N, C-alpha and C positions, 0 to 999 in steps of 0.2 A: 346583511340589510334588513333594517327595519322596517315593517309595514309600520305605516302612520295611520295611527287612528284617533277619533274623536269619541270625547267623553261628554253623552250628553243626557240631557233629561227628558222623558215624555210623562205626559201624565193619563195613567187610566182610569177610569171611572173613578176621577176627583185626587188619585193618588200618586206621587211621585215615584218615577222609577230611572235610577241611574244606570247607563249603559254604555259601554265601552263598543264601537264601532267601525269599520273602514269608512275612510268617506265618500267613499260610492254606493253604500250601504243606506245611507242617513235618510237621504229620500223615501227611500223604499220604506224604512223604519217609521219615519213620520207620517205618510201614506197610511200604513198599516194600524199605527196607535188613530189615526183619526176613523178609519173603517171599523175600530172595537168599539170605540165610543158612541159613534152613530148606532150599532147594534145595540150598545149597550141602551141608549136613550131610546130606539124602538121597542124593544123588551119592557123597560120600564113602561111606558104608556101601553102597551099590549094586554102584558099578564102581572096579576097580582105577586109580588113578592114581600122576602121577609127583610132583606138584607141587599145590599149591593153583590155581595158573595152569589146568593140565589143567579144574578144577570150576569155577573162573571161567566158561571159557570153554564149560563145557556148557550154565550157567543161561544165559548170554548167548544162546545157540543156542536153548533151548526160549523164554525168554520173548519172543525176536525172530519165532520159529515161531508164536506164540500172536498175539501182535500184529498177523504176517501173515493170521493166519486169523480174524480177529475184524475187521478193516478188511474183507478179502474178503465175511465176512458183512452186515456194514454196509450197502456199497455194493449187495449183493445185496436186501437188506429198505428200503435207500431205493429203488432200483429197482420193488421191486414197490409201492411204497406209491403210488410215482409214478401208476404205472400204475392202482391204485384209484381213487388221486384224479381223472385224467382219464374213466375210466368212469363213478364218481359225477358230475363236472363235465357229460358229455354226458347223461347220462340224467336231472338237474335242469332243465337246458338244455332238453331234444326235449319235457318235461312241462312246462312255463312256458308 
């Protein structure tokens, strides 16, 4: 069975990029495109730059940094939750 896909075009920093996405991904991709373009505009107003590539690089670094931070937070929360579940399990086991 074939998975249905959509051919879409998104514009980032004034350049079109053709993509193939699953229908359920389209909204997410379009929202991400808006976030990237908004961040590029903010960097353009805040910093001196030689060309759009400098802005795109800064946005990529910002988003990658955010992703790394979120992954660290997720890992910490998972370990914390696992520890709490073990404590609850031990408490329940000892009281049965």
